[in-house]
C-alpha positions, 0 to 999 in steps of 0.5 A: 757784959759780953763783948766781941774781940773786935770791941774789945780790941777798939777799946785797948786801942782807944785806951793806948792811944789816950795813954800815949797821947798824954805823954806827948801832951803839950799846951798849944794856943789855938791860934798860931802866933802872927809873925811879922816878916821885914819884906824890905829885909827879905827883898834886900837880901834877894836883890843882893843874891841876884846882884852877886850872881850877875857879878859872877857871870860878868867876872867869868 
């Protein structure tokens, strides 16, 4: 079987990539878990930050 330098190099790179990928392989679920964010909590956080900025602007 005769291979050209390009195809031999491609085979080598494919094999090296497969071996490197196995070193970093881990189980990953197909879908990301749904995170429930608290909109009330984040709203209160932004509201308190705005109140602090308004309070600082009146202090000076």
